[in-house]
C-alpha positions in Angstrom: 58.6 61.6 49.9 57.1 58.8 47.8 59.3 56.2 49.6 57.2 56.8 52.8 54.1 55.8 50.9 55.8 52.7 49.6 57.0 51.8 53.0 53.4 52.1 54.4 52.2 50.0 51.5 54.9 47.4 52.2 54.1 47.1 55.9 50.4 46.8 55.1 51.2 44.1 52.6 53.2 42.2 55.2 50.1 42.2 57.4 47.9 41.0 54.5 50.5 38.2 53.9 50.2 37.2 57.5 46.4 36.9 57.0 46.9 34.9 53.8 49.0 32.4 55.8 46.1 32.0 58.2 43.7 31.4 55.4 45.9 28.9 53.6 47.1 26.9 56.6 43.6 26.6 58.1 41.9 25.8 54.7 40.1 22.5 54.5 39.0 21.2 51.1 35.6 20.2 52.7 35.0 23.9 53.6 34.9 27.3 52.0 38.1 29.2 51.9 36.6 31.9 54.0 34.6 29.7 56.3 34.3 31.5 59.7 34.9 28.2 61.5 38.3 28.0 60.0 39.3 31.7 60.4 38.0 32.3 63.9 40.2 31.9 67.0 43.7 32.9 67.9 46.7 31.7 66.0 48.6 28.8 67.5 51.7 26.7 66.9 50.8 23.9 64.4 52.8 21.4 66.4 52.3 22.0 70.1 49.0 24.0 69.6 50.2 26.7 72.1 48.4 30.0 71.6 50.7 32.7 70.2 51.2 36.1 71.8 51.0 39.3 69.8 54.8 39.7 69.7 55.0 36.2 68.1 52.8 37.4 65.2 54.8 40.3 63.9 55.4 39.6 60.2 58.9 38.4 59.3 60.4 39.9 62.4 59.0 37.3 64.8 60.2 34.5 62.6 63.7 35.9 62.5 63.9 36.6 66.2 62.7 33.1 67.0 65.1 31.7 64.4 62.3 30.0 62.6 61.2 27.9 65.6 58.3 27.8 68.0 59.2 29.6 71.2 57.7 26.8 73.4 58.2 23.5 71.7 61.2 24.5 69.6 59.9 22.8 66.5 61.1 24.3 63.3 58.4 26.4 61.5 57.7 26.4 57.8 59.5 29.0 55.7 56.1 29.6 54.1 55.3 32.2 56.9 58.0 34.8 56.0 58.0 34.0 52.3 54.3 34.6 51.9 54.5 37.7 54.0 57.4 39.1 52.0 55.7 38.3 48.6 52.5 40.0 49.8 54.5 43.1 50.9 56.3 43.2 47.5 52.9 43.0 45.7 51.7 46.1 47.5 54.7 48.1 46.3 55.6 46.4 42.9 52.1 46.8 41.4 51.7 50.5 42.1 55.4 51.2 41.1 55.2 49.3 37.8 51.7 50.3 36.8 52.3 54.1 37.3 55.3 53.8 35.0 53.6 51.6 32.5 50.6 53.9 32.2 52.6 57.1 32.4 51.1 58.5 35.6 53.9 60.9 36.6 53.0 61.5 40.2 51.3 58.5 41.7 50.8 60.0 45.1 49.4 63.3 44.0 45.9 62.0 44.6 44.6 64.0 41.7 40.8 63.6 41.3 41.4 62.9 37.6 43.2 59.7 38.6 40.4 58.2 40.7 39.7 55.4 38.1 43.5 54.7 38.0 43.6 54.3 41.8 40.6 51.9 41.6 42.4 50.1 38.8 45.5 49.7 41.1 43.4 48.3 44.0 41.8 45.7 41.7 45.1 44.6 40.4 46.6 44.3 43.9 43.7 42.1 44.8 44.3 40.0 41.6 47.9 39.4 42.7 46.8 38.5 46.2 44.3 36.0 44.9 46.9 34.5 42.6 49.3 34.2 45.6 46.6 32.5 47.7 45.8 30.1 44.9 49.5 29.2 44.6 49.8 28.4 48.3 46.7 26.3 48.5 47.4 24.4 45.3 50.9 23.7 46.6 49.5 22.2 49.8 46.4 20.5 48.6 46.8 20.0 44.8 43.5 21.8 44.2 42.2 25.3 43.5 39.1 26.4 45.4 36.2 27.5 43.2 35.7 30.6 45.3 39.1 31.9 44.4 38.6 31.3 40.7 35.2 33.1 40.8 36.8 36.0 42.7 39.5 36.2 40.1 36.9 36.3 37.3 34.9 39.0 39.0 38.1 41.1 39.4 38.7 40.5 35.7 35.3 41.8 34.8 36.0 45.0 36.8 39.3 45.4 35.0 37.6 45.2 31.6 34.9 47.7 32.6 37.5 50.2 33.9 39.6 49.9 30.6 36.4 50.2 28.5 35.8 53.8 29.6 38.0 56.6 28.2 40.6 57.7 30.7 43.4 60.2 30.5 45.9 57.7 32.0 45.0 54.9 29.6 47.5 55.4 26.8 47.2 54.1 23.2 48.6 50.5 22.9 48.4 50.0 26.6 45.3 47.8 26.7 47.6 44.8 27.0 51.0 44.4 28.6 52.4 43.5 25.2 51.5 47.0 24.0 51.5 47.4 20.2 52.2 43.7 19.6 48.5 43.3 20.3 48.1 44.4 16.6 50.2 41.5 15.5 48.7 38.7 17.6 45.0 39.7 18.1 42.2 39.7 15.5 40.5 42.4 17.6 41.5 45.9 18.8 38.6 46.0 21.2 39.1 45.6 25.0 36.1 43.5 25.7 36.6 41.2 22.7 40.3 40.6 23.6 39.5 39.8 27.2 36.7 37.4 26.3 39.0 35.8 23.7 41.7 35.4 26.4 39.3 33.7 28.7 38.0 31.4 26.0 41.4 30.4 24.6 42.9 30.0 28.0 40.2 27.6 29.1 40.0 25.8 25.7 43.7 25.1 25.7 43.7 23.5 29.2 40.5 21.8 28.5 42.0 20.1 25.4 45.0 19.0 27.6 42.5 17.3 30.0 40.8 15.5 27.2 44.0 14.4 25.5 45.6 13.2 28.8 42.3 11.8 30.1 42.6 13.9 33.2 46.1 13.0 34.1 47.9 16.2 33.0 45.5 18.8 34.4 42.5 19.2 36.6 39.3 21.2 36.2 40.6 23.8 38.7 43.4 24.6 36.2 40.9 25.1 33.4 38.9 27.5 35.6 42.1 29.3 36.6 43.1 29.7 33.0 39.6 31.0 32.1 39.6 33.5 35.0 43.2 34.6 34.4 42.5 34.9 30.7 39.7 37.3 31.5 42.0 39.3 33.7 44.9 39.5 31.2 43.1 39.2 27.9 44.6 38.0 24.6 47.4 37.8 23.6 48.9 38.1 27.1 47.3 34.9 28.3 49.0 33.1 25.3 52.4 34.3 26.3 51.7 33.5 30.0 50.7 29.9 29.1 53.8 29.4 26.9 56.1 30.7 29.7 54.3 28.5 32.2 55.0 25.4 30.2 58.7 26.4 29.8 59.0 27.0 33.5 57.1 23.8 34.3 59.3 21.7 32.0 62.4 23.1 33.5 61.1 22.6 37.1 60.0 19.0 36.3 63.5 18.2 34.9 65.1 19.5 38.1 62.8 17.5 40.3 63.5 14.3 38.3 67.3 14.9 38.3 67.3 15.5 42.1 65.0 12.4 42.5 62.5 14.5 44.5 59.8 13.4 42.1 59.2 10.6 39.7 57.3 10.5 36.4 54.2 9.3 38.2 54.2 12.0 40.8 51.9 15.0 40.7 53.2 18.6 40.5 50.9 21.5 41.4 50.7 23.5 38.2 48.9 26.6 39.5 52.1 28.2 41.0 54.0 27.6 37.8 51.1 29.0 35.6 50.8 32.0 37.9 54.6 32.6 37.6 54.1 32.7 33.8 51.3 35.2 34.3 53.4 37.4 36.6 56.4 37.4 34.2 54.0 38.4 31.4 52.6 41.3 33.3 56.0 42.7 34.3 58.3 41.6 31.5 56.0 40.4 28.7 56.7 43.4 26.4 60.4 43.2 27.0 60.4 39.5 26.2 58.4 39.8 22.9 60.3 42.9 21.9 63.6 41.3 22.5 62.6 38.2 20.5 61.5 40.2 17.5 64.7 42.4 17.8 66.7 39.3 17.0 65.1 39.3 13.6 65.3 43.1 13.2 61.5 43.3 13.3 
């Protein structure tokens, strides 16, 4: 019966994704992300400005039925709409599914009172992924990361640290980081708070050095704040692997854009989506990557 719960979570995630599209598409750099002036009012076509009916706002389905076009003016709509909705829906099922396995919670939907802190942990992590998704969209569109989102991410990181700092039956040994026991190899601390603070410090320091060395051409302050907040969420050494993967992905993506002549060496590329991709891969596959690497050397 667990698939029913996952279906409910997925559908709810689709609705959240629809809201994220509204937030991202109406965002103006001169205003707050959640400015009521931007979020109020009915949705409309971005081209003909026609007000949309309820049946035109059904996540993914409306886009498919209308063949990706406005029902009135016929203008082709951005694929951002279904992609963001789908990603949000996947977040709402992937995070609970992966985390209950990672932390060894056998029956996720038993709603056992002893798992209250774990359920709160899941909610916080879902919110973290939603913020990361929103940051990716906005940075892709405006080449900036709103301070409110980085602050929100930092607050969620503090909550994660607090939950992990208290003894819980579901928090297994060597599960304070997504790299499990490799924490012993890479970190000078075996303390949750120290590792998360170190992750925030080193994440921000690395990007800060890049800004100084490149004289502001390689990164922006928003990227430094994102690294700091994400470092607080992940901790060390996870943020180190996430950063390494991000630069590998970014280098590969940059080469593709240059070869296809979609970008030149002087063009900007939004780095937040690439960095967040490295973060997501670290969360879900970090242990497998590190374990596979050391297995090559029989370590």
